[in-house]
N, C-alpha and C positions, 0 to 999 in steps of 0.2 A: 517543488515536488508538482508532479504532473497532474492535472486536472482529472476528474473520473471519467470524463469523456474521450479523453486520449488512450486511456486503457482499454475503453470500451472499443473504439475504432482501431487500435494498434494491440492486439493481445500477442503475447510472447509466442516464437515460433514452436511449432509442435515438434516433437522428437523425431528424428528420422525412422523410415521403415514402419509407418502406421499400419498398413495392411498386411505386412509379411506375415505369413502364417496363419492369416485370419481368412475365414470363408465368408463370402457375401452374405450379409446379415438379412436380406430381404425376405427370405423363405421361413426364417424364425421370427421376424418382426410380429409385433402385436397388430390386431386388425385396423386399429385406429391409426397407427403408424404407417401401415401399409397404404390406407386410404389417403393420408395427406402426404406420403412419400417422406415422412419424417426420419425413417431409417437411414437416409442420405445425408443427413445434417452433420454428424461427426466427420465425414469426408469433406464435405463443403467448408467446415470450420478449419481443417487443416489447409484447405486451399485459400482461405482467407487470412491465415496467420503467415504463410510463406508458399513460395511456388512448389507446385506438386512435382512428385517424382515417381519413377516406376514403381518403387518398392511401397509407394502409398496405396497402390491399388490392392483391393481384396482378390483373393483367390476364388475362381469360380467353383461351385460345387460340381461333382463328378457327373451328375446327370445333365449339366449344362456344358460340359466340355465338347470339343469337336469329335473326339473319338467315340463317344457314347452316342451322340447324335448321329453321326455317319452310321454307326453300327445298327442303330433303329432303323434308318431310312433303307440302308442296304437289305438288311433282313426283311422288311416288309414289301420292298421293290421286287426282290428275286423270289418271294413266296407268289408273286403274281405272274411270274415266268415259268414257262415249261423247264422240267428238270434239266433237259439238256442244255439249256441256255444258262444255268446257275453256276457260279463258281464251284471249283472242285471241293473246297473246304466246306461249303455248305451241302454238296452232294454226299460228302463223307458222313456228315451228321445224321442226314436222312437214312442212309443206308445203315448206320449203327442202331438207330432207333427200329429200322424194319427187322434188322437182324436179332435184336432183344426179344421181340415177340416170337412166341412158339407157331407153329403152322396154323393152327386153329384160329387163333387171334389174326394173323395175318389174312387168312382167307375171309373172315368177317369184315376187316377193314377194307379189304379190296371190293367186296359186295357194297359196303357203304360209300366208298368213294365213287364207285360206278354208278350208284344211284344218284348221288350229289352231282356228278358230272361238272367238275370245277372248270371254269372259264378261266383261262389265264389271258387276261387283258393287257399285261405289259405296260400298265399305266404309271408313270412316275408320279402324276398327280395325285391319284388315289392312294399311292403309297406315302406319299407326304402328307396327305390329309389323314390317313389312319395314325401316322405318327404324331402328328400334333393336333389331333382333333379335338381335345379338351380346350386347348389354347384358342383354337379357331372359333369353336362355338361359343367359349366364354367371351372372346372380342365381340362376336355378332350379338350376344345377349347385351352387352355393355352399350353397343350401339342402337341398339332398339329402345333402351331405357332412356339413353340420353337424347335421342331424336323425338322420343314421344314428349319428353319433357320440354324440349324447344319448341316443338309444333303446337302443343297446347298451350303454350305461354299466352299466346294472343286471346284465349278464351277467358283466362284468369284477368289479362290486363283489360278486356272489355268490361267485366263486371265491376273491376275496380274503378275505370273511369266513369262508368254509369252511377257507381255509388258516390264517387266524388261530385259528379255533376249534380245530382240529386240533393246531396248534403249542402252544396253551395247554394242552389235554389232555395231549399227549405229554410236555410239560415236567413235569407234575404226577406222572407215572407212576414207580414205583420201578424198580430194576433188573430185578427179578423180573417185574414186569408188562411191562416191554418185551421180556424175553426171550419170555415167552408171545405177546406180539404178533407178535414176529419169526416164531415157529414158525407163528402163524396167517395168515402172508402179509400182515400189515400193516405197510407200509413207514413208514420215517420221514418226516415232513414235511419239505418242502424248506427250506433255510436262510433267513436273514434278507434275503439280497439278492433273492430271489425275491418276498418281500413288498414290499421297496422298489420293485421294478420294478413290481409291481401297483398299489401306491399312485401311483406317477408316472403310470401310464397312466390311472388314474382322474381325476387332476388334470388331464390334457391332454383327456381325452374329455368329462368333465362340464362342463355348462352350466346355470347358475341362470337359469331363464327367469322374469322378471317381467313382469306384464302389467298395463298400464295402459289404462283405457278413457277416452279423451280427451272424446269428443263421441259422441252417438247415431249418428253416421254415420262415424266415423272410429276406427280401432283401431290402437294403437302397441304393439309388443312389443319388448323389449329383452333381448338374449342376454349375458351376461357370460361371462368364462373359456372362450370359444368362438371362436376367429379366424374360423372358417368363417360362422358365424351373423352376427358382427358385420359382416363384409365383404358378406354378402348383404343386410343391412339397408342399408348404405351404398350398395351398387349399385343396389338396387331403388328406394330414395327418390331418388337422383340421377337415375335413369331416370324417374321419375315427374316430377320437376322439368323435364327436358328435354321430356317430352312436353306438360306444361302450357304452358311458354313457347313452343314450336313451335306449338301449337294456337292460342294467343293472337295469335301473329304472323301466322298463315295467316288467322284470322278478321278481323284487323285490315286485311291486304291486301285481303280479300273485301270488307270495307265500302266500301273507297275505290273499288270498281269496281262498284258496284250500280246497276242502272238505276233510272230513275225509279219505275217500278212497284215494284220490289222495295224501294226505300226506304220506299215508302208501307206495304208488307207487314210489312217489318222496322224497327221503330222504333229510335230510339237507346237506349231502355229494354231492349228484346229483345236488342240486340247487347250491351248492358252485362251482363245475365244471362247471356248465353253466355260471356262472358268471365269474369266474377266467380263464377258458380256451376257451370256445367257443364264448363268447362275445369279447374276445381279439383277436380271429382269425379275426373276422370282421375289425379290426382296419387297418391291413395292406393291405386286399385286396382291399380297394378303392385306395390305391396308386398302387399296383401292377396290378390290374385288368385293367385299361387302356392299359398296354402294351400287353394284349392279342389281341387287335385290331390294335394298333399303331406299334408294332414290326413287324408284317408281313408287313405292308405298308411300314416301313422304310428299311426292307430289300430289298423288291422288288426295290424301287427307288435306293437304293445303288448298287444292282446287275445291274440295267440297267445303271447307270452311268460308274460303272466299265468296262462293256463291250463295251460302247461307247467310252471310255479312251483307254483301252488295246486290244480291239476287242476279238478275239478268245482267246488269251492268258489268259483272265480273268477267263475263264471257269477252267483252271487248279487249281488256287488258291480257285475259289469257290467249286470245287469238293473236295479239301482237307478239307475245312470247313465242307461241307455237310458230308463227311464221319465221321468226328469227332462228329456230332450231336447225333448218336445212342449212342457212348460212354458217351457224357454228359448226356443223358437220363438215362442210366444205373447207372452212378455215382449218379445223383440226387435221382434216386429210391432208391439205397442203402443207401444213406445218411439219407433220410427221414424215411425209414424203420427202420434203427437202430435207429434213433432218437426216433421214436414212441415206439419201444420196450424198450429202455431205460427209457423213461418216466413211462411207466407201472412198471418197475422194481423199479424205484424211488419211485413210489407209494406205492408199496408192502414193501419196506424197512422202509419208513417213517412210514408207519401203524405198523409195527412189531416192531419198535423202540418205538413208542408211547406206544403201548400194554405192551412192556417189562417195560418200565418206570412206568406206572401205576400199574403193578403187580410185582413189584421189591420185595415186600415183600414175596408173594408167591414163587416167583422164587428163593429167599434166602434160605427160609424154606426147600424147596425140592431139593436144589443143582442143579437147571437147569441153571446155570450161562452160563458153557462151551457149552450147547446145543444151547441155544438162541444166544450167541455170535458167535457161529459158523454159524448159519443161518444168521446172519445180515452180517457177513464177506462175506458169499457166495453170497448173494445179491448183495453186494457192489461190489465183483469181477465182477458178471455178468454186473452190471451197467457201470463199467470202460471199460468192454470189448466192450459193444455197443458204448460207447462214442469214444474209440479208433477207431473202423471202421468207425463210423461217421466222426471224424475228418480226418482219412485218405482219404476217399473220397471226403471230402471238400478241402483237400489240392491238390490233382490231378485235382479237377475240376478248381480251381484258376489257377494251372499251365497251364492247357490246355487253359484257358481262356487268358493268357498272351502270351503264346508261339504259339499258331496255326495261329492267324493272321499275325504274321511276317513270320512264315513259308510259309504261302499261298502268302504273297506278294513277298517273295524271288523266289518261283517257277514260280510264274506269270512273274516276270522280266525275269527270265532266259528264258522261253519260248519265251517271247515278243523279247529278243534279238536274240534267236535262229532263228526266222522267219524273221529276216534280217530287223527289225525296229530300228529307230534311238531313243535311250534312252536319252531324253532331261530331263532337270531339272523340267518342268512343268508336264510331264508324270508321272515321279517317285514320286515327293511330292503329288500330287493329288490323285494318287492310294493309296500311304500311308494313306493318310488322309481318304479315303473311306474304306479301309480295318479296320481301328481303329474305324470308326464310327458304322460299322456293327457289331463288336464284342460284343457292349453292348446289342443290341436286341437279339441276339443270346443267350445269357446267360440269359437275363430277361425273355424271353418267356418260357422256362421250368419252371423257378421260379413262373411265373405268373400262369400257369396252375397248378402247385402243391398247390399254395395258393389258387386258386379258388375251387379245389377239396376238400379241407379242410374247405373252407367257406361254400360250399354246404352242407357238412355233419353238420356243425354247425347250418346252418339256418334251416335245417330239425330237428335237436334236439330242437332248441328253439322254432320251431312252433308247435312241438307236446307237449311241456311243456305248452305253452301259450293256447293250445286248451283242458288242462286237466279240469275235472269236478270242478266246483266252489261250495262254500256254496250257498245254496239258500238263499234269503234274510231272515236273522234270525229273525228279528222282526220289528213291525212298531212301530213308537213314534208318539203318538196323545196327545198332550198337553191338548187338550180340553175335552177328555173323564173324566168321574167321577172317575173311579178306577185308581190307582197307577199301577197295574199289572193285566193283563187278559190273561190266557192261556186256550186254548182249542183245543186240537190236539192229535195227536199219534207221538212219536218219538223213533228212534232206532239208535244205533251205526251201522255204515257201516261195510259190510264184507271186510276183507283185501284179496286180490286176492291171490290165491294159488301160493306158490313159484315155484312148478314145473311146472305149466302151464305158469307162466312169462317166466322161463328159457326156456321152450320148445319153445314159441313164438320167442324167440330171436334166437334160435338154428336153426329154420326153415329158417331164413334170411340167414344164412351162408351155405358154401358148406360143404357136408357129409364128404368127404375125408379129408378136413383140420381139421375138428372136430375129426375125427377117430385118426389122427396123434397127435393132442393135447392131446387127451385122453390116449394114450399110454405113452407118455412122463409124463403126470401127474401122471399116474400109477406108472411109475419106479420112479419118485421123491418121491411119497408117500411110497414104499417100502424102499426107501433108508432113508426116515425120521423115518420110524417104526424102523428100524435098528439101527439108531443113538439114539432113544429113549431107546431101550433095554440096548445098551451099556452104555448110560448116567446113567440110573437108576442103572445097575449093577456096575458101576464103582464108584458111589456116595453113594449108599444106601444099598448095599449088606454087611450084617453083620453075614451071617451064614445060615444055611439052613432053620431056623426058622424065618428068618427076613420076616416081612410083605411085600405083594405087594403094591407098591406106586402107586398113581395115575399118569399116564403119561400126559405130557403137550398136550395141544389142537393141533389138526393135523394144519399145517400151510398150508394155501392156496396159492399156486403159480399162480393159473389161476384166474383172476378176476371174470369170469363166472362160476367158479366151483359151483356145487350143494352143498348145506349143508347137512351135516349127521346128523343133530339133528332131533329126531323124532317129528313129530307134529300130530296134530288131523287129519290133511288132509292126511298125509302119512299113517296112520292107518286105514284109510276108515272111520273114525268119522266124521260127519259134524255136528257143533254147530250152532244153530240160534243165531243170534245177540241179546244182550240185548236190551230191548225196554221199552217205558213208553207207555201204552195204556189207553185211556180215560181219559186224564189228564185234569182236569178242575180246575183252579184256578183263584179267584177272590179276590184281596188284595186291601183292601181300602188306600187311602193317609194317610201317617203318622203312619202306624200300624207297629207292629213289630211282625214278622211271623217267626216261626221255622219251618223248612221242610226238607225233606231229598231227595238227589240223583235228583234234577231237574234243578239246575243251568246250568249245561252243555246243557240241551235243550232249556233252556230260552235265552242263549246267541248265540245259534246256533251251538255249537260243535256237537250236535247229529242232525241226519238228520229228518227232519220233513216230514212224510208221509201224514198228514192230519192235517187241522185246521191253527190256526195262533197264534202268541204271539204279543200282544199290550203293549207297556209301555207309561205311561201318562206323560212322561218326560225324561230327561236325565239321563244316568245310569252310575254307577261305579261299578267295579267288583273287588273283592278281592279273587285271587285264593287261593287253599290251597298249592300250591308251588309257593312262591311269586317271582315275577319278579323284581329284584333290579336293579337299574341304577348305575352307577358310578358318582354318584354326592352328593350334600349336601342337607340337610334336617334341617328346622328351625321352624316350627310351628306344632301345634296339637301335641305336646310332652306329655304334662302332661295327657291327656285323653287317651293316649295309653301306660301309664307306661314306658315310656323310659327316665324318669329322671336319674334313678340310671346308666342306660347304658352309657348316655352321660357323667356322671361324670367320668366313669372309662375309657372312650375312650381318646385317646391322645390329639385330638384337639376339644373335645366336639361335638357339633353338625355340626362343619365344618370338621370332620374327613372324608378323602377319603376312602370309603369303597371297593374300588378295583373293579375288574372285576366280574360281578355275585354276588357282596357281599361276596367274598372270606374270607374276615376277620370278619364276622358277624355270629353268631349261627342262628339256625333255628328259635329260638323264636324271636330274634332280627330283622330278615328278615320278619317275619309276622307282626310285630309291625310296622315296616317302611311301609309295603304295606298298612296296615290299616290307618297308618297316612296320607298317599297319596290320599286314598279314602275319608277321612274326610275333606282334605284341598281341594279337587277337586269341593266340593259344589254341587254335583249332587243330583237330585231329589230322585233318587232310588238307593240304594246301596245294591248290591248282595254279600254275605258274605259265602264264602265256607270254613267253618269250621275254622276261624282263631284262635279259642281259643285251638285247638288240638296241636299246636307247642309250647305252654307255659304251666307252671304249673297251677294247680287249683287256687292258690292264686292270681297270675298276671291275669289269666283268669276273676276271679271276679272283680278285679280292672278295667280291661277293660270293662266288662259288665256294671258295674255301673257308670263309669266316661266317657265312650264313647258311648255306644250303647243306653243306657237309659237316662242318664242325660246330656251327653257332646254334642259335635257338631253334633252327627248324632241323637239326640233326636227328632227332628221334621221331620224327613225325613222317606221315607218308607224303612224298613230294612227287608230283606228276609234273614234269617241265615239257613244255613246247618249245623247241629251239632249232634254229639254223645254224648255231655255232659247233661245228663238227668236233671242235678241240674239247669240249666238255663230255662228250659221250662216253669216253673210257671211264669216267667217274661214277657212271649210272650203273646201278643195280640190274636194270633190265631196259632193254631197247625195243620201241616198236618203229618199224619204217613202213610208211604209208606212200601209196600212188593211186592217183584216180579214184580216191575214197575207199580204197581197199587196203587191208594190212597185207603187204608182200613179203615182210620178213620180221621175225622177233626172236629175241634171245638176249644172251649176255654179249658183252663187247667181244670177248675172244671167239665165242661161237659164230657170230656174224662175220668176223674177219676170216675166220677158218673156212667158211663156205664159199668164199671169193665169188660173190655176186654183187648185187646192186650196192648194197651198203659197203662192201670192200672198195669196189671201185670209186664211190664218193670219197670215202677216206683217202685214199691213194692221190686223187686228184686235187681235192680241195683241204685235206686236213693239215698238210705241212704249212700251207699259206695262212690258215687260221692261228695255227700255234705260234708263228713267227710274231704275231701281233702283241702277244701277251708279255713280251721281254721287257718291256720300258713302259712307264707311264706316260700318259698324254692328257691334255686338257682340252676336252672336246666341248664341254659346257662352257658357255659365254661367262657365267657367273662364277666359274670355278678357275678361271686363268689367273696367273701371277699378275697382281697389280690390279685385279678387278674387284678386291675386297672393299671394305669399309674404310674410310679415311680416318686418320687419327684425329681425335677430338670432334667427331661427329656427334651431332646432338640427338640423343635417342628418342627424344620426343618428337622432334622434326622427322625422323625416319619412320614413325608409326604410320602405317598404310590407311587403317581405319581410324578415324577421328570422331570424336564426340560432335553431335549436331549443335550448331550453335542456335541460341534462342534468347529472346529479350524476356525479362522478368519485371514484375512491378506494374505499376500503374501505367496506363496508356498516355503518352505525352501528348501536349497540346498541338504539336506539329502535326500529329495524325488526324486530329480533329479539323485543323486548318485545311489539310488536303483534301479530307473528305467532304467538307463543306464547300 
């Protein structure tokens, strides 16, 4: 029989799915449970009994989900923007409210709005503050209470030490000495109960603050034995997490609404940086930001108590601390500067390494291995150099943080003794406490200011992105209209802003002298790079006097803002007008099969609409020419899209994991999977951007007959963009376009009878296309005979996505040995 302590330390494993279907109990917990965070104990008990799994986590309340938080931040932010910069769905809500009022109310509201004269500051920070105002102010209140208790603890400690000293002296007096003391009006010290009460008060009030510098840009503090400070840390960091997730959600939504011009201005890499870097900076500022106003107050109170405790002698120690402040600011400046430079070099190294891996075949062919390896090693050396300087500044800063308060205390005590004051235990320990309390805000303040400066830059960058131009409302959906698709308007691709102008605008914001210095350094590096190129080509490829001159590697950019040397139309003075569609008039009946060219981008809103409108008579499904493939499984609409043979050769049939972006599918298979998703969507209108181009003619004919004409899409409205002339005779209506205009339209027999452009195209190319559909061919690499799965293959080994490995149980002794 097991002893009782074994069952205590080895409880039976908790059942699986502990948190499945349950909501986080924090908001409904009793106030004492929230104060002690006891509501988390059931979850910790599960982790004590067995390894935690994903299903053990509680579900978040609706108010804490990213969608709800992003809704609130987005709503509050765009309320601070002019109506012209708001998303269209927010403008529509405003228009509906305005239209619901009668004319008299509208006039009164306009007069009131004119008197108020609202100022649109477009401030993301104010929007975030408005969204999480209660949590931010609540965390600030907790910090004030916690710091008040910690800062005033030395006063109670002084009273306790004074009582302890008097009690000790009085206990050693004789009866005669006590009588004389009573005659001199010296009262007897209070009893032991008074001392116990003071000791308990110190225990409740005192907080040991341990400071850890995590990174050069983040600072984490932890307060023990002080519930106020603990809950401040919990509230502020939770608020920072909410801010980060809500901003990321807002940026993601904005990215989906960008116009073509804005997508050219804000690349995927730029948006990724906003999410991974700028949004992350906002996380810590809501913890550190409170110290910008709290640290000076705590310092002022501490200095006043020190002067009241030591008198003028305290100014000596305070002078020593104040003299070290400029040194601390210099060290922090060096640390942050080196860290930021190191991050830029890291980005260059990672980008160069990625480019080398992507073009490794070309590098091997031309023998550029040593050159690119040298460049990577050079960037890594510069990166390590920056990290070394940053780490050295951090080490000096931590050393000053630990050493200077002790030095200040010693010098103050020496001065206090030299001025003929008595050094008693109450004065010494109280002053030491005050010096130790003051060192935390002294170090937190510069870090807070630095974090605030970084957050301001991030807020501005995010606000600029959130104000970028959006797509106009691409189309209307009116299920009641008679036609399936009605298009009447002009469209054009938006011009991409000139590269030189964009760079010039950025350069104007920076100082000219700094740019000139950087240009000189970049020019020197470029000359060094070209010299290395010549040496590399000479060493690896020179075979004699008649050896051909080989191409050199592309110049490596060491400055992120360096201008491109690739010639463009703008640089050569040529100005090209964007391609557009003018006078586009389409009227497509429901259930018809229409073949058309080059208009789907205009219909779905990818092209800018300059005039007119697009109206759909129902839901829309879009099959792009470059299919977007999800890492998921597919199980229906297989036969109509000619995917049976492909499923037979895949390792796990229709449940095969296709990987990121469909990496293990061919182009034709991706197109058919995308078409199958559109067929499965049950949309009323299906827009097909030449899905037959990625498959061979025989498979295309099968898809046309089994999917578009007689299969799941037969009774829907189908708009097909295609260059395959052999399918046009199956269409109900045909539009022929040239140079952005409709030059012919009608049924197949009508266009043939006119003997114009369409007829000549059919006569010249139609027969060639029709001959390709006579017999099947295997153009997809995965669909070739013999390319299927081998007999007896293990399905488990064929899985592309595997569960991440992890170790469970107690930490082994080997880990402790290696750590020590």
